[in-house]
N, C-alpha and C positions, 0 to 999 in steps of 0.2 A: 870722714865726709861731714861737711857742715850741714846745718839745718836747711839752708837754701838749696843745696844740691839735692838733699833728700826730697824736698818738695818738688823740685824739677823732675827728678826721676819718677816719682809717683804720678806726676802729670802725664808722663809719656806712656803709662800703662793703658792699653785700650779698654774702654768700658765694655762690660759683658753684653752680649747680644740679647735683645728683648724678644722673648718668646710669647706668642699668643696661644692660649689654651682655650678651646671651645668646650663648653659644658653641654652643648646640644648636639645630639647625633643627627647627621643628615638623613632625611627620610629616604628610604629605599622602597620602591614599589614592590609589593608582594604579588607574585604571579603564582597563585595557588593551583596546583595540579588537581584535576578532578579525580576522585577516588570512589570506588564502589566497595561495598562490604556490609557486614551485619550492622555495624554502628551507623553507617551512612544511611541504611534503610530506615533505621529508627529516627534519624535526624530528619529525613525527608517525610516520614510518616507524621512527625509533629509539625513540620511545615504545612502539610496539607490540612492537618487537623485544626491548627490555629487559624489558618487563612480561610478555611471554609466557615469557621465561626465568625471571623471578622467581616469578610465580604458578604456572607449570607445573612448575617444578623439583621441589617436594615430592611431586608425584603420579606422577613417573616411577618405574618399577619395574625392578630389575635382580637377577636370580637370587633372586626371591621376597623381595626387601627393597627398601627405598627407595634409589633410585639415588644421590641426593645427600643426605647426612645427616652432620651434625657432632655425633655422639653423645657428649655430654659425660659421661654416666653411665658408658658403656662405655669412654670415652676413646679413641674411634676416629673417624676421618673417612673417610666412604665417598664416593668420587667415581667412580661407575659401577664399573668393574673394579678401580680403585685403592683400596687401603686404607692410610691413613696413621695412624701411632701417635704417641704423645708424643715418641718418639725421633726422629721425622721433622720436628721443629720447624725444622730447617735449610731445608726447602722453603718454609716460611712466610716465612723471612727472604729467600729468593730471590724469592718472589712480591712482597714489599714493594719490593725493589730494582728489579725489572722494572717495577712500577707507577710508581715514582718516575722512572725513566729515561724511560718512555713519556710521563709528564706533562711532563717537561722538553722532550722532543723535540717533542711536539704543540704546546706553547705557543710554542716558538721558531719553529716553522714557521707556525702559523696562529692564534696567540692562544688565547683561551679556548674552544676547540672543545668540550672536555669539559663546561664549564659550560653552554654554549648548547644542547647536544644530548643529553647522556647523564647529567648530574648528577642524582641522585635528587631534589634540591630543585626543579630545573627540570622534571623529568618529572612529578612529582606536582602541581606548580603548574599545569602545562599541563592535566592531567586535571581538577583542581578548577575551573579557569577554564572548561573545556569544559562541565562540569556546570552551572556558574553561568550561562553563556551560554544553554544549552538551557532553563533554568528561568526566569531573570529577564530574558533578552534581552541584546542587545549593549550596547555602552558607553553609548549615549544612554539606553536604557531603564533601565539600572542606576543611572545618575546621577539620573534622574527618580524612580525608585523609592526611593532612599535619602533624597532630599530630601522626599518626601511623608510626611505624618503616618501613624502606624500605624493601619491599618484591617484589615478581614477579608482583603482580597486580599493586602496586603503581608505579613501574618502567615502566610497560607497559602503564599506563594512562599518566604519566608524559612525556614519550617519544613520545606518540601519539600527545599530546597537543603541545609540542615544535616543532615537525615535521610540524604540520599544521601551527603554527605560523611562522616558518621559510619559509615555502612555500609562505604564504601570503606576508611576508616581501620581499622576493626576487622578487616576481611578481610585487610588488609595486615599488621596485627599478628599475626593468626593464622598467616599464611603465613610470616612471619619465624620465629616460634617453631617452626613445622613443620620448619624446617631443623635444629633442635637436639633436638626430641622427635619421634619418628616420627608421621607424619600419621595413621596408623590408630589409634594410641594416643590422640592428641588428639581425634579424632572420637568414639571410644568413650567418652571421659571428658567430652565436652561435654554440657551446660554446667556441671553442678554437681559433678562429680567431678574437676575439674582441680586439680592441685597448686598450692600458693601461688606458686611461681616461675613456672609457666606463666601464671597469672592476672596476676601483676605485669608480666611482659614483654609480654604481649598488650596490656594497658591502657597500659603505658608507651609502647610504640612507636605504638599507635593514637593516643594523646593527642598525641604530638609530630608525627605525620603530619597530624592534624587542625589543630593549631595552626600549624605552619610552612607547610603548603601552602594552608590556608584563610585565615589571618590575617596572618602575618608576611611571607610571600612574598619580595618584593624586599629586605626588611630583613635577611633571612638572608644574602643575597648581598652586601649593602652593609656590614653591621656585624658579622656573626657569622663569616662565612667568611674564614679567614686567606689563602686563595689570592688574593682580590681585592687584598690588601695587598702581597704579595711578587711578584705577576706582573710588575711593572715591571722587575725585574732580569732577567727571562727574555726580554723584548722587545728588539728593536733596530730599526734603520731599515729592515730588510729582512724584518720579520715581517708576514705577512698579517693584516690587521685590517679590521673593518668601518669604512669611511671615507666621509666626504662630500667631494666634489670642490669646494672653494670657488672655484677658478679658473673652473670651468664654471657653478657655481650662483649666484654673486654678480654683481651685487646682486640679491637675491631680491625678489619682489613679484608681486602678482596681475596678471593680464592677461586680456583677452577671448580667447575661443577663436579660433584662426586668426591671431592677431597674432604677427608675428615678434618674438621677445624681443630680438634684437640691435637691431632698428629702434626698439624702445621703450626701449632702454638698460637692459635687464634681463638677468639670467642665466637659467639653466634652471629654477631653483627657483621655484615659484609660491607658496611660503610657505603651503601648505595645512595644515601641522602634522600630517599623518597619520603621519609618521615618529615623532613624539612620542607620538601617541595609541596606536599599536600597541606601543610599547616596554614590556616587562613590568617594567622598573625605573624608568620614568618620566624618562629623560634625553633631551636633545636632541643627537643625534649630530652636528648641524651645528656644535656648539661644539668639535668635535675629540674625540680619544680621551680617555675618562674611565674611572677605575678601576671604576665601577659597571657598565660595559658588559659583558654576559656573552656577546657575540658570537652571539646567536641569529638574527640576520639578518632579523628581522621588519620592520625599517625598510627593508631592501632590497626586499622583496616589495611593501611599500606604495608606495615611491617609484617602482618600475618600473611599477606600474599607472597612476600619475599621468602618468608620462612617455609611456606609450602613449596615454592619453586626450588629452594635449596635443600629440601628434604629434612628440615628441622621442625621441631614442635613449635606451635604458635605460642604467643605470650611473652615474647621478648619485651614488647611494650604492651602494657595491660593496665587495667584498673587494679590497684593494690594500695597498700599503706606503707608508711615508713617502717613501722614495727614488723610488718609481714615480710618485707624485703630483708631486714637485718636479722630477724629471728626465724625466718623460713616457716611462717605460719601456713597451715593447710587452709583450704576454703572454709572448713567448719570453724577453725580458730579465728579466721578473719571475721566471720559473721558473729562469733561470740564477743569479739572485742568491739564490734560496731554497737552492740546493745550495752553501752556504758552509761553511767549516771547522767551525764549532760543530755544524752539522746533521750533517755526516759523522761527527764524533766521537760525538755522542749516538747516532746510528744504529749505529755500529760497536759501541759498548758494549752497547746494547740487544740487538743481534743475537748477540753473543758470549755474554752471560749467558743469553739465551733458549735458544740451542742447547745450552749446557752444562747447563742445567736439564732440557731435554728428553732429552738423552743420559743424564743421571743417572737420570731416572725410567725410561727405557726399559731400562737395564741394571741396574736395582735388583733385588737378590736378595730374593725373597719370604720371607725368613726372618731373624729377629732372635734373638739369644741374649744373656742377661745372666747372669753368673756371680758369685756372692757367697760368699766363704768363711764358714763358720759360726764366728762369733766366740765363741760360748758354749763351744766346745771347739776350742782352737787346733791342737793336735797331740797325738797319743798313739801309744804303741807297741801294735800289734795282736798277736794271739795268735801269728802266724807270724813275729814279730820285725820286720816292716816298720813304717814310720812311716805313720800314717793321718791324712788331713785330710778334713773333711766340707765339701761344697760344695752350695749351693742353685743349681740351674741352671734358669733360666726360658727355655723355648723358645716363641717367638712365631711362629705360622704366619700370615703376612700375605697369604696368597693365598686364593682362594675354593675351594680344593681341599683336602680332608682329607689328611693325610700321616703317614707313619711316618718317624721320624728316628733315626739311629744316633749314639751318643756315643762318642768315643775321646779319649784324652789323649796329649800328646807334650811334648817339651821337657826331660824328665828320664828318664835311662836306667832302664828297669825299671818306669816308672810304669804303673799298671793300675787300671782301674775295677773295683771289686768290687760285684757285683750286676747289676741290669738295665742293659743298655746300649742299649736301644731305648725310644722313647716315641712314643705316638700323640697327635696333636693335631688337633682338628677345624678346619675352615676358619674363618679370621678369629678364631681363639681362641689362648689361650696356656695353657701347662701348666708348673707348677713341679715338679721332681723333686729329691730329695735324693740326692746321689751321694757314694760313698765312694771316695777315691783313695789307693792305697797305693804307697809307694816304698821300696826298700831303703835303709837308713840311710847306707850308704857312697856312694850315688850323688848325694848333695846336700850342700851346705855348711850350716853353722849359720845360722839366720835364714831370710829369704825367698828362695825360688828361683822363677824363672819357669816357669810351667806353661801349656800351651795346650790348650783344649778344641776339638775338631773335631766339629761337628754337621752331618750331611749327610742330605738327603732320600733315601729309598730309591726307586730307579727314576726319579729326576729328576736328570739330569746338570746340574752347574753350580749346584745349589741347596745351598750349603754355607757355613758360617761358621767362621772361625778366631778364637777369642776367648781373650784373655790373662787369666791369673789368677796368684795367688801361692801357692806351697806352702811351708809353714813346717816347718823342721827344728828339733828341740829342741837 
């Protein structure tokens, strides 16, 4: 065969079909079945606990003011009897460090406990699902309702559900803003006199609450939350996680009631699928640990109920560790392996930082002073021949008691405050005074000289601040 015929023959060969491969899984709506049990009670207990704190916080009063208020206009944070100012941003850093250490510790001990029981996404999803179950019915009823064509009944149920969802979302948005704008002011301005920022943040937070708890739900945990991605580096083989015991459960399969599974060549799992139906993120825990699992333990409650009905011991799905499953640890051995070096290290760091923060707050002086030299007039010679500098002294009374404070200076021999040396400051307020300080010219060197302002509360021992400043000599 010549070259031309070879080319012609190859040209007759049909090109391979082009196949398109999608790397994105189509979203499937998760219809989680309602479950009751010991772990569900714990979960709902924390829902009540967290929401009583959140919704009730803005209504608590302390000394005729809101007990918990992050007042951005006044630039003060009120936490019952504690008042924090912008200068106290150090405590915010400590709070973030404590939160991070606690997250590392809890994750290393028992996985995603925060996600399953206290995360706002989980909490509000539980609330919205409870509302949905009360209005539309449990899993089967919701599946049937969503597949049915739109009619008067379906429209009525959907409208009622979304109305309640929106009401909860708006109340949640209002509550959040009430932590930054006093609740009494918000109520007085409702609904038409609210400022633009209050309106924006109420609608913003309400909209995200409605969207994430009502529609996105498990997608937030699976695709948006970064914790799901980096939790793997915090786990090890001795971390308590929700696990399925394949040695006991396999081979799975249905059987008649009263039949011994061993005699039938089956494991304890009856393959009922309830563990999948109750899962709020729609995974099958029998496939092993998956990053989507939020550790809510709903599958444990569902499986335990099935085990009781089939006359088998509970715990086919339970909190355990990889080492405990493979090496058949007892409960005491599991506990002993939990107290490993990394846990002791995390605990020690968390304890030290927490105690140091508590000690710092307990011994915190309820007085702050800022001293700024008047730069418009650096230094001048006064009528009596002494050199004069002008200072702006801001006295901040961070306690709930009005006080009188005395001002003195030290650091330069002969330094003296000319004029008033006392200032009255109301509770949780600040007052700025202009102070003239004079020093004999022979008692300082040319240029900047260290000078110290001593501000002390009258009649209150220990409430004093020693603040450094600079005195200029010409």
